[in-house]
All heavy atoms as TSV, in Angstrom:
chain	resi	resn	atom	element	x	y	z
A	1	MET	N	N	6.872	0.922	7.607
A	1	MET	CA	C	5.657	0.660	6.860
A	1	MET	C	C	4.488	1.180	7.687
A	1	MET	O	O	4.456	1.021	8.902
A	1	MET	CB	C	5.514	-0.829	6.620
A	1	MET	CG	C	4.364	-1.167	5.733
A	1	MET	SD	S	4.575	-2.837	5.110
A	1	MET	CE	C	2.954	-3.421	5.272
A	2	LYS	N	N	3.558	1.809	7.000
A	2	LYS	CA	C	2.396	2.391	7.671
A	2	LYS	C	C	1.149	2.049	6.854
A	2	LYS	O	O	1.142	2.229	5.630
A	2	LYS	CB	C	2.573	3.903	7.775
A	2	LYS	CG	C	1.425	4.614	8.433
A	2	LYS	CD	C	1.707	6.110	8.485
A	2	LYS	CE	C	0.532	6.886	8.988
A	2	LYS	NZ	N	0.750	8.324	8.934
A	3	ILE	N	N	0.128	1.553	7.540
A	3	ILE	CA	C	-1.135	1.212	6.881
A	3	ILE	C	C	-2.225	2.073	7.496
A	3	ILE	O	O	-2.399	2.093	8.714
A	3	ILE	CB	C	-1.467	-0.276	7.047
A	3	ILE	CG1	C	-0.360	-1.133	6.413
A	3	ILE	CG2	C	-2.829	-0.591	6.441
A	3	ILE	CD1	C	-0.505	-2.609	6.672
A	4	THR	N	N	-2.952	2.797	6.632
A	4	THR	CA	C	-4.018	3.674	7.095
A	4	THR	C	C	-5.294	3.367	6.327
A	4	THR	O	O	-5.275	3.276	5.093
A	4	THR	CB	C	-3.649	5.157	6.870
A	4	THR	OG1	O	-2.363	5.413	7.434
A	4	THR	CG2	C	-4.670	6.074	7.508
A	5	TYR	N	N	-6.395	3.213	7.074
A	5	TYR	CA	C	-7.706	3.016	6.450
A	5	TYR	C	C	-8.534	4.265	6.689
A	5	TYR	O	O	-8.627	4.764	7.806
A	5	TYR	CB	C	-8.401	1.797	7.043
A	5	TYR	CG	C	-9.807	1.611	6.499
A	5	TYR	CD1	C	-10.022	1.348	5.146
A	5	TYR	CD2	C	-10.910	1.730	7.322
A	5	TYR	CE1	C	-11.289	1.198	4.634
A	5	TYR	CE2	C	-12.197	1.573	6.821
A	5	TYR	CZ	C	-12.381	1.316	5.479
A	5	TYR	OH	O	-13.647	1.170	4.979
A	6	PHE	N	N	-9.141	4.768	5.614
A	6	PHE	CA	C	-9.997	5.940	5.674
A	6	PHE	C	C	-11.443	5.496	5.450
A	6	PHE	O	O	-11.859	5.290	4.299
A	6	PHE	CB	C	-9.586	6.963	4.607
A	6	PHE	CG	C	-8.166	7.431	4.747
A	6	PHE	CD1	C	-7.146	6.810	4.050
A	6	PHE	CD2	C	-7.855	8.492	5.586
A	6	PHE	CE1	C	-5.834	7.227	4.178
A	6	PHE	CE2	C	-6.540	8.933	5.723
A	6	PHE	CZ	C	-5.529	8.292	5.019
A	7	PRO	N	N	-12.223	5.297	6.524
A	7	PRO	CA	C	-13.579	4.768	6.365
A	7	PRO	C	C	-14.520	5.690	5.587
A	7	PRO	O	O	-15.426	5.211	4.906
A	7	PRO	CB	C	-14.073	4.569	7.799
A	7	PRO	CG	C	-13.173	5.372	8.658
A	7	PRO	CD	C	-11.877	5.522	7.921
A	8	ASP	N	N	-14.292	6.998	5.649
A	8	ASP	CA	C	-15.178	7.926	4.945
A	8	ASP	C	C	-15.102	7.767	3.429
A	8	ASP	O	O	-16.075	8.018	2.717
A	8	ASP	CB	C	-14.908	9.372	5.354
A	8	ASP	CG	C	-13.469	9.801	5.133
A	8	ASP	OD1	O	-12.563	8.952	5.262
A	8	ASP	OD2	O	-13.251	10.991	4.835
A	9	THR	N	N	-13.948	7.308	2.923
A	9	THR	CA	C	-13.806	7.086	1.477
A	9	THR	C	C	-13.590	5.615	1.140
A	9	THR	O	O	-13.447	5.273	-0.035
A	9	THR	CB	C	-12.622	7.889	0.911
A	9	THR	OG1	O	-11.418	7.489	1.591
A	9	THR	CG2	C	-12.851	9.383	1.065
A	10	ASP	N	N	-13.561	4.752	2.182
A	10	ASP	CA	C	-13.318	3.310	2.028
A	10	ASP	C	C	-12.032	3.067	1.240
A	10	ASP	O	O	-11.979	2.295	0.296
A	10	ASP	CB	C	-14.511	2.625	1.356
A	10	ASP	CG	C	-14.456	1.107	1.484
A	10	ASP	OD1	O	-13.754	0.587	2.379
A	10	ASP	OD2	O	-15.107	0.425	0.667
A	11	THR	N	N	-10.982	3.780	1.665
A	11	THR	CA	C	-9.685	3.715	1.006
A	11	THR	C	C	-8.626	3.186	1.967
A	11	THR	O	O	-8.557	3.623	3.111
A	11	THR	CB	C	-9.267	5.118	0.521
A	11	THR	OG1	O	-10.281	5.629	-0.339
A	11	THR	CG2	C	-7.942	5.080	-0.225
A	12	LEU	N	N	-7.807	2.264	1.478
A	12	LEU	CA	C	-6.697	1.725	2.252
A	12	LEU	C	C	-5.402	2.218	1.624
A	12	LEU	O	O	-5.204	2.091	0.415
A	12	LEU	CB	C	-6.736	0.195	2.236
A	12	LEU	CG	C	-5.706	-0.535	3.090
A	12	LEU	CD1	C	-5.991	-0.290	4.572
A	12	LEU	CD2	C	-5.761	-2.022	2.788
A	13	ASN	N	N	-4.538	2.821	2.434
A	13	ASN	CA	C	-3.258	3.320	1.954
A	13	ASN	C	C	-2.151	2.553	2.666
A	13	ASN	O	O	-2.069	2.561	3.891
A	13	ASN	CB	C	-3.131	4.819	2.224
A	13	ASN	CG	C	-1.886	5.405	1.604
A	13	ASN	OD1	O	-1.340	4.877	0.647
A	13	ASN	ND2	N	-1.429	6.516	2.142
A	14	VAL	N	N	-1.302	1.888	1.895
A	14	VAL	CA	C	-0.181	1.133	2.442
A	14	VAL	C	C	1.098	1.839	2.016
A	14	VAL	O	O	1.424	1.872	0.833
A	14	VAL	CB	C	-0.182	-0.331	1.939
A	14	VAL	CG1	C	0.967	-1.101	2.568
A	14	VAL	CG2	C	-1.513	-1.006	2.221
A	15	GLU	N	N	1.787	2.442	2.986
A	15	GLU	CA	C	3.042	3.155	2.715
A	15	GLU	C	C	4.201	2.231	3.056
A	15	GLU	O	O	4.336	1.803	4.192
A	15	GLU	CB	C	3.127	4.422	3.558
A	15	GLU	CG	C	2.082	5.458	3.211
A	15	GLU	CD	C	2.182	6.683	4.091
A	15	GLU	OE1	O	3.305	7.199	4.287
A	15	GLU	OE2	O	1.137	7.112	4.600
A	16	PHE	N	N	5.033	1.942	2.075
A	16	PHE	CA	C	6.182	1.065	2.268
A	16	PHE	C	C	7.431	1.829	2.682
A	16	PHE	O	O	8.265	1.310	3.414
A	16	PHE	CB	C	6.453	0.265	0.992
A	16	PHE	CG	C	5.297	-0.614	0.611
A	16	PHE	CD1	C	4.428	-0.247	-0.403
A	16	PHE	CD2	C	5.064	-1.801	1.278
A	16	PHE	CE1	C	3.359	-1.048	-0.756
A	16	PHE	CE2	C	3.994	-2.616	0.939
A	16	PHE	CZ	C	3.138	-2.238	-0.085
A	17	THR	N	N	7.574	3.057	2.193
A	17	THR	CA	C	8.716	3.906	2.529
A	17	THR	C	C	8.240	5.346	2.663
A	17	THR	O	O	7.102	5.670	2.311
A	17	THR	CB	C	9.818	3.869	1.445
A	17	THR	OG1	O	9.313	4.506	0.265
A	17	THR	CG2	C	10.255	2.465	1.116
A	18	ASP	N	N	9.118	6.212	3.133
A	18	ASP	CA	C	8.805	7.635	3.242
A	18	ASP	C	C	9.233	8.406	1.993
A	18	ASP	O	O	9.355	9.616	2.025
A	18	ASP	CB	C	9.511	8.236	4.462
A	18	ASP	CG	C	8.926	7.739	5.767
A	18	ASP	OD1	O	7.733	7.424	5.800
A	18	ASP	OD2	O	9.678	7.669	6.754
A	19	GLY	N	N	9.478	7.686	0.915
A	19	GLY	CA	C	9.963	8.309	-0.312
A	19	GLY	C	C	8.983	9.291	-0.918
A	19	GLY	O	O	7.798	9.301	-0.607
A	20	ILE	N	N	9.501	10.131	-1.784
A	20	ILE	CA	C	8.687	11.112	-2.508
A	20	ILE	C	C	8.159	10.452	-3.776
A	20	ILE	O	O	8.922	9.900	-4.565
A	20	ILE	CB	C	9.519	12.361	-2.850
A	20	ILE	CG1	C	9.968	13.027	-1.554
A	20	ILE	CG2	C	8.728	13.323	-3.718
A	20	ILE	CD1	C	10.956	14.156	-1.760
A	21	VAL	N	N	6.851	10.528	-3.967
A	21	VAL	CA	C	6.211	9.916	-5.133
A	21	VAL	C	C	6.562	10.709	-6.380
A	21	VAL	O	O	6.384	11.927	-6.442
A	21	VAL	CB	C	4.679	9.838	-4.940
A	21	VAL	CG1	C	4.010	9.329	-6.204
A	21	VAL	CG2	C	4.345	8.965	-3.749
A	22	ASP	N	N	7.079	9.992	-7.385
A	22	ASP	CA	C	7.460	10.592	-8.656
A	22	ASP	C	C	6.582	10.095	-9.796
A	22	ASP	O	O	6.416	10.787	-10.791
A	22	ASP	CB	C	8.927	10.259	-8.957
A	22	ASP	CG	C	9.429	10.911	-10.216
A	22	ASP	OD1	O	9.521	12.156	-10.234
A	22	ASP	OD2	O	9.708	10.180	-11.193
A	23	ASP	N	N	5.999	8.890	-9.628
A	23	ASP	CA	C	5.212	8.279	-10.699
A	23	ASP	C	C	4.110	7.422	-10.090
A	23	ASP	O	O	4.289	6.844	-9.018
A	23	ASP	CB	C	6.121	7.412	-11.571
A	23	ASP	CG	C	5.429	6.889	-12.826
A	23	ASP	OD1	O	4.471	7.545	-13.294
A	23	ASP	OD2	O	5.849	5.839	-13.329
A	24	THR	N	N	2.979	7.370	-10.743
A	24	THR	CA	C	1.876	6.506	-10.311
A	24	THR	C	C	1.447	5.632	-11.474
A	24	THR	O	O	1.538	6.041	-12.640
A	24	THR	CB	C	0.660	7.318	-9.820
A	24	THR	OG1	O	0.172	8.121	-10.891
A	24	THR	CG2	C	1.011	8.202	-8.642
A	25	LYS	N	N	0.990	4.423	-11.129
A	25	LYS	CA	C	0.484	3.501	-12.142
A	25	LYS	C	C	-0.807	2.881	-11.646
A	25	LYS	O	O	-0.879	2.419	-10.505
A	25	LYS	CB	C	1.502	2.405	-12.441
A	25	LYS	CG	C	2.755	2.952	-13.061
A	25	LYS	CD	C	3.691	1.883	-13.518
A	25	LYS	CE	C	4.888	2.603	-14.123
A	25	LYS	NZ	N	5.961	1.845	-14.508
A	26	ASP	N	N	-1.817	2.877	-12.498
A	26	ASP	CA	C	-3.066	2.205	-12.181
A	26	ASP	C	C	-2.874	0.717	-12.422
A	26	ASP	O	O	-2.643	0.298	-13.559
A	26	ASP	CB	C	-4.205	2.727	-13.057
A	26	ASP	CG	C	-4.576	4.164	-12.750
A	26	ASP	OD1	O	-4.276	4.632	-11.637
A	26	ASP	OD2	O	-5.161	4.825	-13.616
A	27	LEU	N	N	-2.952	-0.074	-11.354
A	27	LEU	CA	C	-2.820	-1.520	-11.502
A	27	LEU	C	C	-4.125	-2.137	-11.970
A	27	LEU	O	O	-4.132	-3.133	-12.688
A	27	LEU	CB	C	-2.374	-2.150	-10.186
A	27	LEU	CG	C	-1.038	-1.630	-9.644
A	27	LEU	CD1	C	-0.687	-2.338	-8.353
A	27	LEU	CD2	C	0.067	-1.803	-10.682
A	28	ASP	N	N	-5.218	-1.554	-11.531
A	28	ASP	CA	C	-6.552	-1.879	-12.030
A	28	ASP	C	C	-7.433	-0.674	-11.719
A	28	ASP	O	O	-6.922	0.363	-11.296
A	28	ASP	CB	C	-7.101	-3.202	-11.443
A	28	ASP	CG	C	-7.284	-3.193	-9.941
A	28	ASP	OD1	O	-7.554	-2.113	-9.358
A	28	ASP	OD2	O	-7.167	-4.265	-9.335
A	29	GLU	N	N	-8.712	-0.802	-11.909
A	29	GLU	CA	C	-9.617	0.336	-11.752
A	29	GLU	C	C	-9.572	0.944	-10.348
A	29	GLU	O	O	-9.796	2.142	-10.176
A	29	GLU	CB	C	-11.052	-0.110	-12.068
A	29	GLU	CG	C	-12.049	1.011	-12.098
A	29	GLU	CD	C	-13.411	0.533	-12.551
A	29	GLU	OE1	O	-13.496	-0.146	-13.584
A	29	GLU	OE2	O	-14.388	0.842	-11.843
A	30	ASP	N	N	-9.264	0.130	-9.328
A	30	ASP	CA	C	-9.325	0.594	-7.945
A	30	ASP	C	C	-8.016	0.452	-7.174
A	30	ASP	O	O	-8.007	0.532	-5.944
A	30	ASP	CB	C	-10.420	-0.166	-7.200
A	30	ASP	CG	C	-11.796	0.101	-7.779
A	30	ASP	OD1	O	-12.103	1.265	-8.077
A	30	ASP	OD2	O	-12.568	-0.867	-7.938
A	31	THR	N	N	-6.903	0.247	-7.871
A	31	THR	CA	C	-5.614	0.083	-7.198
A	31	THR	C	C	-4.555	0.928	-7.888
A	31	THR	O	O	-4.361	0.826	-9.097
A	31	THR	CB	C	-5.160	-1.395	-7.201
A	31	THR	OG1	O	-6.219	-2.218	-6.725
A	31	THR	CG2	C	-3.946	-1.591	-6.314
A	32	ILE	N	N	-3.871	1.749	-7.089
A	32	ILE	CA	C	-2.838	2.627	-7.617
A	32	ILE	C	C	-1.524	2.322	-6.903
A	32	ILE	O	O	-1.480	2.229	-5.677
A	32	ILE	CB	C	-3.208	4.109	-7.385
A	32	ILE	CG1	C	-4.518	4.440	-8.084
A	32	ILE	CG2	C	-2.084	5.039	-7.849
A	32	ILE	CD1	C	-5.110	5.774	-7.674
A	33	ALA	N	N	-0.458	2.157	-7.660
A	33	ALA	CA	C	0.877	1.987	-7.108
A	33	ALA	C	C	1.641	3.284	-7.331
A	33	ALA	O	O	1.575	3.883	-8.409
A	33	ALA	CB	C	1.602	0.830	-7.782
A	34	GLU	N	N	2.369	3.725	-6.301
A	34	GLU	CA	C	3.139	4.958	-6.386
A	34	GLU	C	C	4.627	4.629	-6.227
A	34	GLU	O	O	5.001	3.873	-5.332
A	34	GLU	CB	C	2.695	5.945	-5.303
A	34	GLU	CG	C	1.234	6.316	-5.431
A	34	GLU	CD	C	0.774	7.314	-4.380
A	34	GLU	OE1	O	1.158	7.167	-3.195
A	34	GLU	OE2	O	0.037	8.237	-4.757
A	35	TYR	N	N	5.456	5.217	-7.077
A	35	TYR	CA	C	6.889	4.920	-7.130
A	35	TYR	C	C	7.713	6.189	-6.962
A	35	TYR	O	O	7.276	7.267	-7.364
A	35	TYR	CB	C	7.247	4.284	-8.475
A	35	TYR	CG	C	6.496	3.015	-8.753
A	35	TYR	CD1	C	5.264	3.035	-9.397
A	35	TYR	CD2	C	7.017	1.785	-8.363
A	35	TYR	CE1	C	4.570	1.864	-9.643
A	35	TYR	CE2	C	6.321	0.606	-8.614
A	35	TYR	CZ	C	5.098	0.661	-9.257
A	35	TYR	OH	O	4.404	-0.499	-9.492
A	36	ASP	N	N	8.938	6.034	-6.424
A	36	ASP	CA	C	9.850	7.174	-6.336
A	36	ASP	C	C	10.609	7.332	-7.650
A	36	ASP	O	O	10.383	6.577	-8.603
A	36	ASP	CB	C	10.784	7.049	-5.133
A	36	ASP	CG	C	11.808	5.926	-5.248
A	36	ASP	OD1	O	11.988	5.343	-6.341
A	36	ASP	OD2	O	12.450	5.626	-4.215
A	37	ALA	N	N	11.522	8.281	-7.705
A	37	ALA	CA	C	12.257	8.576	-8.940
A	37	ALA	C	C	13.139	7.415	-9.391
A	37	ALA	O	O	13.486	7.321	-10.564
A	37	ALA	CB	C	13.099	9.830	-8.758
A	38	ASN	N	N	13.486	6.503	-8.469
A	38	ASN	CA	C	14.317	5.347	-8.812
A	38	ASN	C	C	13.493	4.106	-9.142
A	38	ASN	O	O	14.050	3.028	-9.348
A	38	ASN	CB	C	15.271	5.027	-7.651
A	38	ASN	CG	C	16.249	6.140	-7.401
A	38	ASN	OD1	O	16.822	6.683	-8.337
A	38	ASN	ND2	N	16.427	6.506	-6.151
A	39	GLY	N	N	12.166	4.254	-9.177
A	39	GLY	CA	C	11.301	3.128	-9.496
A	39	GLY	C	C	10.976	2.249	-8.311
A	39	GLY	O	O	10.353	1.198	-8.462
A	40	LYS	N	N	11.346	2.667	-7.108
A	40	LYS	CA	C	11.062	1.900	-5.896
A	40	LYS	C	C	9.626	2.170	-5.447
A	40	LYS	O	O	9.172	3.315	-5.419
A	40	LYS	CB	C	12.046	2.305	-4.797
A	40	LYS	CG	C	11.894	1.516	-3.526
A	40	LYS	CD	C	12.972	1.915	-2.520
A	40	LYS	CE	C	12.816	1.150	-1.234
A	40	LYS	NZ	N	13.815	1.548	-0.240
A	41	LEU	N	N	8.916	1.104	-5.086
A	41	LEU	CA	C	7.526	1.226	-4.650
A	41	LEU	C	C	7.458	2.003	-3.341
A	41	LEU	O	O	8.097	1.628	-2.353
A	41	LEU	CB	C	6.910	-0.162	-4.480
A	41	LEU	CG	C	5.439	-0.222	-4.098
A	41	LEU	CD1	C	4.561	0.416	-5.175
A	41	LEU	CD2	C	5.023	-1.674	-3.859
A	42	VAL	N	N	6.702	3.091	-3.338
A	42	VAL	CA	C	6.527	3.924	-2.153
A	42	VAL	C	C	5.246	3.536	-1.428
A	42	VAL	O	O	5.244	3.343	-0.212
A	42	VAL	CB	C	6.488	5.428	-2.529
A	42	VAL	CG1	C	6.164	6.290	-1.322
A	42	VAL	CG2	C	7.800	5.851	-3.162
A	43	SER	N	N	4.138	3.401	-2.173
A	43	SER	CA	C	2.859	3.085	-1.536
A	43	SER	C	C	1.878	2.500	-2.540
A	43	SER	O	O	2.084	2.569	-3.747
A	43	SER	CB	C	2.260	4.342	-0.898
A	43	SER	OG	O	1.922	5.290	-1.885
A	44	MET	N	N	0.813	1.919	-1.983
A	44	MET	CA	C	-0.310	1.431	-2.785
A	44	MET	C	C	-1.591	1.975	-2.176
A	44	MET	O	O	-1.733	2.026	-0.954
A	44	MET	CB	C	-0.367	-0.094	-2.793
A	44	MET	CG	C	0.750	-0.722	-3.571
A	44	MET	SD	S	0.553	-2.502	-3.693
A	44	MET	CE	C	-0.740	-2.562	-4.926
A	45	ILE	N	N	-2.491	2.373	-3.045
A	45	ILE	CA	C	-3.788	2.883	-2.624
A	45	ILE	C	C	-4.847	1.933	-3.164
A	45	ILE	O	O	-4.867	1.641	-4.366
A	45	ILE	CB	C	-4.018	4.312	-3.152
A	45	ILE	CG1	C	-2.917	5.237	-2.632
A	45	ILE	CG2	C	-5.406	4.810	-2.780
A	45	ILE	CD1	C	-2.849	6.571	-3.336
A	46	ILE	N	N	-5.715	1.465	-2.272
A	46	ILE	CA	C	-6.771	0.524	-2.654
A	46	ILE	C	C	-8.125	1.173	-2.374
A	46	ILE	O	O	-8.476	1.450	-1.217
A	46	ILE	CB	C	-6.644	-0.802	-1.880
A	46	ILE	CG1	C	-5.275	-1.422	-2.143
A	46	ILE	CG2	C	-7.780	-1.749	-2.256
A	46	ILE	CD1	C	-4.951	-2.597	-1.250
A	47	GLU	N	N	-8.848	1.476	-3.435
A	47	GLU	CA	C	-10.194	2.044	-3.325
A	47	GLU	C	C	-11.208	0.925	-3.099
A	47	GLU	O	O	-10.968	-0.213	-3.494
A	47	GLU	CB	C	-10.546	2.817	-4.599
A	47	GLU	CG	C	-9.592	3.953	-4.922
A	47	GLU	CD	C	-9.698	5.124	-3.971
A	47	GLU	OE1	O	-10.713	5.248	-3.252
A	47	GLU	OE2	O	-8.746	5.927	-3.938
A	48	HIS	N	N	-12.354	1.250	-2.484
A	48	HIS	CA	C	-13.402	0.269	-2.173
A	48	HIS	C	C	-12.803	-0.896	-1.377
A	48	HIS	O	O	-13.102	-2.059	-1.613
A	48	HIS	CB	C	-14.091	-0.234	-3.445
A	48	HIS	CG	C	-14.555	0.863	-4.341
A	48	HIS	ND1	N	-15.614	1.692	-4.029
A	48	HIS	CD2	C	-14.076	1.300	-5.532
A	48	HIS	CE1	C	-15.775	2.576	-4.990
A	48	HIS	NE2	N	-14.855	2.367	-5.921
A	49	ALA	N	N	-11.933	-0.546	-0.442
A	49	ALA	CA	C	-11.135	-1.531	0.284
A	49	ALA	C	C	-11.976	-2.559	1.029
A	49	ALA	O	O	-11.634	-3.743	1.037
A	49	ALA	CB	C	-10.205	-0.819	1.261
A	50	SER	N	N	-13.065	-2.150	1.645
A	50	SER	CA	C	-13.865	-3.093	2.438
A	50	SER	C	C	-14.487	-4.186	1.577
A	50	SER	O	O	-14.806	-5.261	2.084
A	50	SER	CB	C	-14.958	-2.356	3.217
A	50	SER	OG	O	-15.903	-1.791	2.329
A	51	LYS	N	N	-14.619	-3.941	0.292
A	51	LYS	CA	C	-15.176	-4.945	-0.624
A	51	LYS	C	C	-14.079	-5.818	-1.235
A	51	LYS	O	O	-14.359	-6.840	-1.843
A	51	LYS	CB	C	-15.961	-4.258	-1.729
A	51	LYS	CG	C	-17.172	-3.511	-1.214
A	51	LYS	CD	C	-17.891	-2.797	-2.330
A	51	LYS	CE	C	-19.121	-2.122	-1.795
A	51	LYS	NZ	N	-18.982	-0.702	-1.588
A	52	ARG	N	N	-12.801	-5.408	-1.059
A	52	ARG	CA	C	-11.706	-6.103	-1.733
A	52	ARG	C	C	-10.768	-6.843	-0.790
A	52	ARG	O	O	-10.078	-7.764	-1.215
A	52	ARG	CB	C	-10.911	-5.092	-2.559
A	52	ARG	CG	C	-11.844	-4.368	-3.553
A	52	ARG	CD	C	-11.123	-3.399	-4.431
A	52	ARG	NE	N	-10.299	-4.162	-5.344
A	52	ARG	CZ	C	-9.149	-3.729	-5.826
A	52	ARG	NH1	N	-8.686	-2.559	-5.465
A	52	ARG	NH2	N	-8.449	-4.468	-6.654
A	53	VAL	N	N	-10.684	-6.401	0.444
A	53	VAL	CA	C	-9.794	-7.040	1.417
A	53	VAL	C	C	-10.519	-7.212	2.741
A	53	VAL	O	O	-11.492	-6.512	3.029
A	53	VAL	CB	C	-8.491	-6.232	1.644
A	53	VAL	CG1	C	-7.671	-6.139	0.376
A	53	VAL	CG2	C	-8.784	-4.860	2.171
A	54	ASP	N	N	-10.043	-8.145	3.568
A	54	ASP	CA	C	-10.631	-8.375	4.891
A	54	ASP	C	C	-10.042	-7.361	5.862
A	54	ASP	O	O	-8.902	-7.505	6.312
A	54	ASP	CB	C	-10.341	-9.803	5.340
A	54	ASP	CG	C	-10.956	-10.118	6.690
A	54	ASP	OD1	O	-11.719	-9.272	7.225
A	54	ASP	OD2	O	-10.677	-11.206	7.213
A	55	LEU	N	N	-10.811	-6.330	6.175
A	55	LEU	CA	C	-10.340	-5.277	7.069
A	55	LEU	C	C	-10.619	-5.599	8.533
A	55	LEU	O	O	-10.175	-4.875	9.415
A	55	LEU	CB	C	-11.006	-3.946	6.701
A	55	LEU	CG	C	-10.665	-3.399	5.319
A	55	LEU	CD1	C	-11.550	-2.204	4.998
A	55	LEU	CD2	C	-9.200	-3.021	5.247
A	56	SER	N	N	-11.326	-6.691	8.805
A	56	SER	CA	C	-11.690	-7.015	10.187
A	56	SER	C	C	-10.517	-7.572	10.974
A	56	SER	O	O	-10.538	-7.597	12.195
A	56	SER	CB	C	-12.849	-8.014	10.205
A	56	SER	OG	O	-12.436	-9.247	9.639
A	57	SER	N	N	-9.488	-8.042	10.272
A	57	SER	CA	C	-8.347	-8.599	10.987
A	57	SER	C	C	-7.065	-8.185	10.297
A	57	SER	O	O	-6.986	-8.079	9.081
A	57	SER	CB	C	-8.501	-10.115	11.035
A	57	SER	OG	O	-7.499	-10.794	10.386
A	58	PHE	N	N	-6.068	-7.913	11.112
A	58	PHE	CA	C	-4.772	-7.508	10.592
A	58	PHE	C	C	-3.702	-8.201	11.417
A	58	PHE	O	O	-3.779	-8.234	12.644
A	58	PHE	CB	C	-4.602	-5.991	10.685
A	58	PHE	CG	C	-3.226	-5.514	10.334
A	58	PHE	CD1	C	-2.848	-5.415	9.002
A	58	PHE	CD2	C	-2.296	-5.207	11.305
A	58	PHE	CE1	C	-1.569	-4.990	8.660
A	58	PHE	CE2	C	-1.027	-4.768	10.975
A	58	PHE	CZ	C	-0.668	-4.669	9.648
A	59	SER	N	N	-2.726	-8.777	10.757
A	59	SER	CA	C	-1.617	-9.387	11.498
A	59	SER	C	C	-0.306	-8.989	10.843
A	59	SER	O	O	-0.260	-8.666	9.654
A	59	SER	CB	C	-1.755	-10.904	11.542
A	59	SER	OG	O	-1.639	-11.449	10.250
A	60	TYR	N	N	0.727	-9.029	11.633
A	60	TYR	CA	C	2.045	-8.642	11.156
A	60	TYR	C	C	3.038	-9.689	11.660
A	60	TYR	O	O	2.981	-10.098	12.809
A	60	TYR	CB	C	2.430	-7.266	11.677
A	60	TYR	CG	C	3.878	-6.916	11.458
A	60	TYR	CD1	C	4.309	-6.490	10.202
A	60	TYR	CD2	C	4.804	-7.031	12.466
A	60	TYR	CE1	C	5.641	-6.180	9.977
A	60	TYR	CE2	C	6.133	-6.718	12.252
A	60	TYR	CZ	C	6.539	-6.285	11.017
A	60	TYR	OH	O	7.855	-5.992	10.790
A	61	SER	N	N	3.917	-10.109	10.788
A	61	SER	CA	C	4.937	-11.070	11.172
A	61	SER	C	C	6.272	-10.610	10.605
A	61	SER	O	O	6.367	-10.262	9.439
A	61	SER	CB	C	4.577	-12.460	10.642
A	61	SER	OG	O	5.607	-13.370	10.906
A	62	SER	N	N	7.294	-10.641	11.431
A	62	SER	CA	C	8.628	-10.290	10.981
A	62	SER	C	C	9.486	-11.545	10.999
A	62	SER	O	O	9.805	-12.073	12.058
A	62	SER	CB	C	9.230	-9.228	11.909
A	62	SER	OG	O	10.538	-8.929	11.482
A	63	GLY	N	N	9.789	-12.037	9.812
A	63	GLY	CA	C	10.594	-13.249	9.713
A	63	GLY	C	C	12.075	-12.935	9.861
A	63	GLY	O	O	12.495	-11.780	9.885
A	64	THR	N	N	12.865	-13.950	9.953
A	64	THR	CA	C	14.304	-13.794	10.046
A	64	THR	C	C	14.891	-13.597	8.658
A	64	THR	O	O	14.606	-14.358	7.739
A	64	THR	CB	C	14.938	-15.054	10.683
A	64	THR	OG1	O	14.321	-15.269	11.945
A	64	THR	CG2	C	16.415	-14.880	10.860
A	65	ALA	N	N	15.683	-12.551	8.518
A	65	ALA	CA	C	16.319	-12.261	7.227
A	65	ALA	C	C	17.403	-13.294	6.945
A	65	ALA	O	O	18.112	-13.742	7.850
A	65	ALA	CB	C	16.911	-10.871	7.228
A	66	ILE	N	N	17.528	-13.679	5.696
A	66	ILE	CA	C	18.545	-14.631	5.277
A	66	ILE	C	C	19.680	-13.846	4.615
A	66	ILE	O	O	19.458	-13.109	3.662
A	66	ILE	CB	C	17.975	-15.669	4.301
A	66	ILE	CG1	C	16.844	-16.446	4.970
A	66	ILE	CG2	C	19.062	-16.594	3.798
A	66	ILE	CD1	C	16.095	-17.354	4.023
A	67	ALA	N	N	20.862	-13.992	5.128
A	67	ALA	CA	C	22.018	-13.273	4.562
A	67	ALA	C	C	22.432	-13.915	3.252
A	67	ALA	O	O	22.412	-15.119	3.108
A	67	ALA	CB	C	23.179	-13.304	5.550
A	68	ALA	N	N	22.818	-13.082	2.313
A	68	ALA	CA	C	23.242	-13.590	0.994
A	68	ALA	C	C	24.688	-13.964	0.987
A	68	ALA	O	O	25.499	-13.526	1.718
A	68	ALA	CB	C	22.968	-12.537	-0.063
């Protein structure tokens, strides 16, 4: 997973996988979801990010996976 903020355009890009984007869907006026050919979420793009999310702090937590 890779998160990139572009201050010049105030855009936040969250890449979940390295997949090739095959389809995009507008979730709202400023949020785009990108999917691969199998419908798996590849990334999300958030426009006007500084007005929509708290960019001053970022944390990451990796929980323990539960086996099925």
